[in-house]
C-alpha positions in Angstrom: -28.7 -4.3 -18.4 -25.9 -6.6 -19.4 -26.0 -9.9 -17.3 -23.0 -12.0 -16.4 -23.0 -15.8 -16.6 -22.4 -17.4 -13.2 -19.0 -18.8 -12.4 -18.6 -22.5 -13.1 -15.8 -25.0 -12.3 -13.6 -23.7 -15.1 -14.0 -20.0 -14.0 -15.5 -18.5 -17.1 -14.9 -15.0 -15.9 -11.7 -13.6 -14.7 -10.5 -10.2 -13.6 -9.3 -8.8 -16.9 -6.8 -5.9 -17.0 -4.5 -4.5 -19.6 -1.2 -6.4 -20.1 1.0 -5.2 -17.3 4.2 -3.6 -18.5 6.0 -4.9 -15.4 6.2 -8.5 -16.8 9.6 -8.2 -18.2 12.9 -9.6 -17.0 15.3 -7.2 -15.3 18.3 -6.2 -17.5 21.1 -8.8 -17.5 24.1 -8.2 -15.3 22.2 -6.1 -12.7 21.9 -7.8 -9.3 20.0 -6.2 -6.5 20.5 -7.6 -3.0 18.9 -6.6 0.2 18.9 -7.9 3.8 16.3 -6.6 6.2 15.8 -9.2 8.8 16.8 -7.9 12.2 16.7 -9.2 15.7 17.6 -8.0 19.1 21.1 -9.4 18.8 21.9 -6.5 16.6 21.8 -4.2 19.6 24.3 -4.5 22.3 23.0 -3.0 25.6 26.5 -2.8 27.0 27.7 -0.6 24.2 29.5 2.3 25.8 28.1 4.6 23.2 24.4 4.4 23.9 23.5 6.2 20.7 25.3 3.6 18.4 24.3 0.2 17.4 26.9 -2.5 16.9 26.9 -3.9 13.3 25.9 -7.4 12.7 26.5 -9.4 9.5 23.3 -10.8 8.0 23.3 -12.3 4.6 26.7 -10.8 3.9 25.8 -7.3 4.9 26.6 -5.2 7.9 23.3 -4.2 9.3 24.1 -2.1 12.3 22.7 1.4 12.7 25.1 2.6 10.0 25.7 -0.7 8.1 22.1 -1.5 7.1 21.4 2.1 6.3 24.1 2.2 3.7 23.1 -1.1 2.1 19.5 0.0 2.1 20.3 3.1 0.2 22.4 1.1 -2.2 19.5 -1.2 -2.9 17.1 1.8 -3.4 19.6 3.4 -5.8 19.8 0.2 -7.7 16.1 0.0 -7.8 15.9 3.5 -9.3 18.6 2.6 -11.9 16.6 -0.5 -12.9 13.4 1.6 -13.1 15.1 4.1 -15.4 16.1 1.3 -17.7 12.4 0.4 -18.4 11.0 3.9 -18.4 11.3 4.0 -22.2 9.2 0.8 -22.4 6.6 2.4 -20.1 6.3 5.7 -22.0 4.8 4.1 -25.1 2.1 2.4 -23.1 1.3 5.5 -21.0 0.9 7.7 -24.1 -1.5 5.3 -25.7 -3.8 5.4 -22.6 -3.2 1.9 -21.4 -6.6 1.6 -19.8 -5.6 3.6 -16.7 -6.9 6.8 -15.3 -5.7 8.8 -18.2 -7.8 6.8 -20.7 -11.2 5.2 -21.0 -10.7 1.5 -21.0 -14.4 0.9 -20.2 -17.0 2.8 -22.1 -20.7 2.3 -22.0 -21.6 -0.5 -24.3 -18.0 -1.1 -25.4 -16.6 -4.7 -25.1 -13.3 -3.7 -23.4 -14.7 -4.0 -19.9 -12.9 -5.2 -16.8 -15.1 -8.3 -16.5 -15.1 -10.2 -19.8 -15.2 -13.9 -20.7 -11.6 -15.0 -20.5 -11.9 -17.2 -23.6 -13.1 -14.3 -25.6 -10.5 -11.7 -24.5 -8.0 -10.6 -27.1 -4.9 -8.7 -26.5 -3.6 -6.2 -29.1 -1.4 -7.9 -31.6 1.4 -5.4 -31.0 1.7 -6.3 -27.3 3.7 -9.4 -26.2 2.1 -12.2 -24.2 2.3 -11.5 -20.5 4.9 -13.5 -18.6 3.9 -15.2 -15.4 5.9 -16.2 -12.3 6.0 -19.8 -13.7 8.2 -18.6 -16.6 11.0 -17.8 -14.1 10.6 -20.0 -11.0 8.0 -22.0 -9.2 5.4 -19.9 -7.5 6.3 -19.6 -3.7 3.9 -21.0 -1.2 1.9 -18.4 0.8 4.0 -16.8 3.4 7.1 -18.9 2.5 10.3 -17.2 1.4 8.4 -14.3 -0.1 10.1 -11.0 -0.7 7.7 -8.3 0.6 8.3 -4.6 -0.1 7.1 -2.0 2.4 7.6 1.7 2.9 9.9 2.8 5.7 12.9 1.4 7.6 13.1 -1.7 9.8 11.0 -1.3 12.8 8.2 0.6 10.9 4.6 -0.4 11.4 4.5 -1.4 7.7 7.2 -4.0 8.4 5.1 -5.4 11.2 2.1 -5.5 8.7 4.3 -7.3 6.2 5.2 -9.9 8.8 1.6 -10.4 9.8 0.4 -10.7 6.2 3.3 -13.1 5.2 5.0 -14.7 8.2 8.7 -15.6 7.7 8.9 -13.4 4.6 12.0 -11.4 3.7 10.9 -7.8 4.3 12.4 -5.3 1.8 12.4 -1.6 3.0 11.7 1.2 0.5 12.1 4.9 1.1 8.9 5.8 -0.9 5.5 4.2 -1.6 6.2 4.3 -5.3 9.5 2.4 -4.9 7.5 -0.4 -3.3 5.1 -0.5 -6.3 8.1 -0.6 -8.7 9.9 -3.3 -6.7 7.0 -5.7 -7.4 6.6 -4.6 -11.0 10.3 -5.1 -11.7 10.4 -8.6 -10.0 12.6 -7.3 -7.2 9.9 -8.2 -4.7 7.0 -10.8 -4.8 4.5 -8.7 -2.9 4.1 -5.2 -1.4 2.2 -4.4 1.8 1.1 -0.7 1.9 -1.2 1.3 4.1 -4.4 2.7 2.7 -6.3 4.1 5.7 -6.0 4.7 9.4 -8.9 4.8 11.9 -7.8 8.2 13.2 -5.9 9.8 10.3 -8.2 8.6 7.5 -7.1 7.6 4.0 -3.5 7.6 2.7 -4.3 9.4 -0.6 -0.9 8.8 -2.1 -1.5 5.1 -2.3 -4.9 5.4 -3.7 -3.4 7.5 -6.6 -0.6 4.9 -7.0 -3.1 2.0 -7.2 -4.5 3.6 -10.3 -1.2 4.5 -11.8 0.3 1.1 -11.5 -1.0 -2.3 -12.7 -0.8 -4.3 -9.5 -3.6 -6.3 -8.0 -4.9 -6.3 -4.4 -4.7 -9.9 -3.2 -5.4 -9.4 0.5 -5.7 -7.0 3.4 -4.4 -6.9 6.9 -5.3 -4.7 9.9 -2.7 -3.7 12.4 -3.3 -2.0 15.8 -0.9 0.9 16.2 0.9 1.1 19.6 3.1 4.2 19.9 6.0 4.6 22.3 8.1 7.6 23.3 11.8 6.6 22.6 15.1 8.3 23.6 18.7 7.3 23.9 19.7 5.2 27.0 20.1 7.4 30.2 18.0 10.3 28.8 15.2 11.6 31.0 12.1 13.3 29.8 13.2 16.5 31.5 16.2 16.7 29.1 14.1 16.7 25.9 13.7 19.7 23.7 11.9 18.2 20.7 10.0 15.1 19.6 10.1 13.9 16.0 8.0 11.3 14.2 5.6 10.9 11.2 3.0 13.7 11.1 0.1 11.3 11.8 2.0 9.8 14.8 2.5 13.2 16.2 -1.2 14.1 15.8 -2.2 10.8 17.3 -0.2 11.4 20.5 -0.7 15.2 20.8 -2.9 15.2 23.9 -0.9 12.6 25.7 2.3 14.5 25.2 0.6 17.6 26.6 -0.6 15.7 29.6 2.9 14.4 30.2 4.1 18.0 30.6 6.5 17.9 27.7 7.1 21.4 26.6 9.0 20.4 23.4 9.0 21.2 19.8 7.3 18.7 17.5 8.9 18.1 14.1 7.6 15.8 11.3 9.8 13.3 9.5 9.2 10.7 6.9 8.3 7.7 9.1 8.2 6.6 12.7 11.1 4.1 12.7 13.1 6.5 10.6 12.9 9.0 13.5 14.4 6.5 15.9 17.1 5.6 13.4 17.9 9.3 12.9 18.3 9.9 16.7 20.5 6.8 17.1 22.7 7.6 14.1 23.3 11.2 15.2 23.5 10.5 19.0 20.8 13.2 19.6 20.5 13.3 23.4 17.9 16.1 23.5 15.4 14.5 21.0 12.8 11.8 21.4 11.0 9.8 18.8 7.4 8.4 18.6 7.8 4.9 17.2 7.1 1.2 17.9 8.8 -0.9 20.7 10.5 -2.9 17.9 12.2 0.3 16.7 13.6 0.8 20.2 15.0 -2.7 20.2 16.6 -2.3 16.8 18.2 1.1 17.3 19.3 0.8 20.9 16.7 3.2 22.3 15.0 3.2 25.7 11.2 3.5 26.1 10.3 6.5 28.2 6.6 6.0 27.9 4.5 3.1 26.5 1.2 3.4 24.7 1.1 7.1 24.3 -1.5 7.2 21.5 -4.5 9.4 22.4 -7.0 6.7 21.3 -6.3 3.0 22.1 -8.6 2.0 19.1 -6.0 3.1 16.6 -5.7 0.7 13.7 -4.2 0.9 10.2 -5.5 -1.1 7.2 -2.9 -2.4 4.8 -3.4 -4.0 1.4 -1.3 -6.7 -0.1 -0.3 -6.2 -3.7 0.9 -8.7 -6.4 1.6 -8.8 -10.1 -1.3 -11.1 -10.8 -4.8 -11.4 -9.2 -6.1 -14.3 -7.2 -9.1 -16.4 -8.3 -12.1 -15.3 -6.3 -13.9 -17.8 -4.1 -17.1 -18.1 -2.1 -15.9 -20.4 0.8 -14.9 -17.4 3.0 -15.8 -13.7 3.2 -14.3 -11.7 0.3 -14.0 -8.0 -0.4 -13.7 -6.4 -3.8 -12.2 -3.0 -4.6 -13.0 -1.0 -7.8 -12.5 2.5 -9.2 -14.7 4.3 -11.6 -15.4 7.7 -13.2 -18.6 9.2 -14.7 -19.4 12.2 -16.8 -23.0 13.1 -15.9 -23.0 14.6 -12.4 -24.0 13.3 -9.0 -27.2 11.6 -10.2 -25.0 8.9 -11.8 -23.2 8.3 -8.5 -26.6 7.6 -6.9 -27.4 5.1 -9.7 -24.0 3.4 -9.3 -24.4 3.0 -5.5 -28.0 1.8 -5.9 -26.7 -1.1 -8.0 -25.1 -2.5 -4.8 -27.9 -1.5 -2.5 -30.6 -3.3 -4.6 -28.5 -6.5 -4.3 -27.9 -6.2 -0.6 -24.1 -5.7 -1.1 -22.6 -3.7 1.8 -20.1 -0.9 0.9 -17.2 -0.6 3.4 -15.4 2.3 1.7 -15.9 5.1 -0.8 -13.2 7.5 -1.5 -13.1 10.3 -4.1 -9.9 11.5 -5.8 -9.5 14.3 -8.4 -9.4 13.1 -12.0 -5.8 14.0 -12.9 -6.3 14.0 -16.7 -9.5 16.0 -16.5 -9.7 17.9 -13.2 -12.3 20.5 -14.3 -15.6 20.1 -16.2 -16.9 23.3 -17.8 -20.7 23.9 -18.3 -21.4 26.9 -20.6 -24.4 29.1 -20.0 -24.7 32.3 -21.9 -26.9 33.9 -19.2 -24.7 33.3 -16.1 -21.3 32.6 -17.6 -19.3 29.4 -17.3 -19.9 26.9 -14.5 -16.9 24.8 -13.3 -17.2 21.4 -11.6 -14.5 19.2 -10.3 -14.1 15.8 -11.9 -13.5 12.8 -9.6 -12.5 9.2 -9.6 -14.4 7.1 -7.1 -12.8 4.2 -5.1 -15.3 1.7 -3.7 -14.8 -1.4 -1.5 -17.7 -3.8 -1.1 -18.3 -7.0 0.7 -18.7 -9.6 -2.0 -16.6 -11.9 -4.1 -16.4 -11.7 -7.9 -17.3 -15.4 -7.9 -20.8 -14.4 -6.7 -23.5 -13.7 -9.3 -24.9 -10.7 -7.5 -21.4 -9.0 -7.6 -21.1 -9.8 -11.3 -24.5 -8.3 -12.1 -23.9 -5.3 -9.9 -20.8 -4.5 -11.9 -22.6 -5.1 -15.1 -25.1 -2.4 -14.1 -22.4 -0.1 -12.8 -20.6 -0.1 -16.2 -23.8 1.2 -17.9 -23.5 4.5 -16.0 -19.7 4.9 -15.9 -17.2 6.0 -18.5 -14.3 4.2 -16.8 -14.3 1.1 -14.6 -11.4 -0.9 -13.2 -11.3 -3.8 -10.7 -8.4 -3.4 -8.3 -8.8 -6.8 -6.7 -11.2 -9.3 -5.2 -9.5 -10.8 -2.1 -10.2 -12.4 1.3 -11.2 -10.1 4.1 -9.0 -9.9 7.3 -11.1 -11.8 9.8 -8.5 -12.0 12.6 -9.7 -11.0 16.1 -8.5 -7.6 17.2 -7.8 -6.4 20.7 -7.2 -2.6 20.9 -4.9 -3.0 24.0 -2.7 -5.7 22.3 0.8 -4.7 21.2 0.9 -7.0 18.2 3.9 -5.3 16.5 6.1 -5.4 19.6 
């Protein structure tokens, strides 16, 4: 078994990944602006049209129910244009394997492992030296003037998670999860805060796949209690409703409560919770209600017909904080480490991998399997019974230990002996904030 030398004051071992393709300056002449800070002043309760929100100028933009939507779409379009300008640069790296899920960057006995001595690591000669934030501007202080991308529109739970992770940040809404990843890669945002699992709905598989596709690092986590409200336009009573719209998980999390309320309505799924409230306000839908947060009601001029309508009060979503560069692991506080690996020799190898942590008394907090996109099926030929087919998987594991600990380093050294691919997604502080299921922390 390959042993790892303990960390010393000069941090002999670092999390080593392939050179991120995102470390390039945006094309000159292209400026992308976004304003997404909202407050209750943007809603005028005396507005004669209860379904409309008066515009307010923030940062040079009109951010009313119509104003901020148009600007947000302009920003997202600009982000797509910027992404298209670098797609040609990405294609070459993707075709060569790049150490991602489509290639084997870590092979048994091969030196190109995720944990290697930093002083001995050598990047391919053909690749440029990675840029860092220091090449452009001073690194911002934690939680100070950071631009944080999230999926959804203002009032979404993801925006609340971004505010909890980075207080006083500039939250940047994105219409898709992948846009949030690209915003950080293309230097449009400094961080991204994205959900990975919910206590009731389970894992958000899309983000697990994107974690492997993109070269961002997990630098923290935040857990947010989810507090659902039933929203409608001012003056609307529950008896007038014919349908309720929201994110599919929000609808399922409030299913029994809606039935107990006697609402005989159609339930339709939309992209996100706050987007449902925005849609009702923009179109003045007086027969439709939304399931969203109290902040969404405040932003879009809605009234709360019912508060706390989730079926289970212990409803919490876990978010991860993503950055272009990893943080240095420490041992002065509880840390968590996330990895992903693949193997070629069946379930017995999975047992050996997990035992590497069990023998060192390292607790696993998460294990998630996802199909191996590049090789989804493994064939086993047998002339007597035909051809056996087995699904191939990537395994995501979270464990409670810092990479600065010798036991974690040695556990990973043993894991690499049994795996054909190993990548460290991040080693980061655990969210240790107290949690009260009845608190409305995003309100």
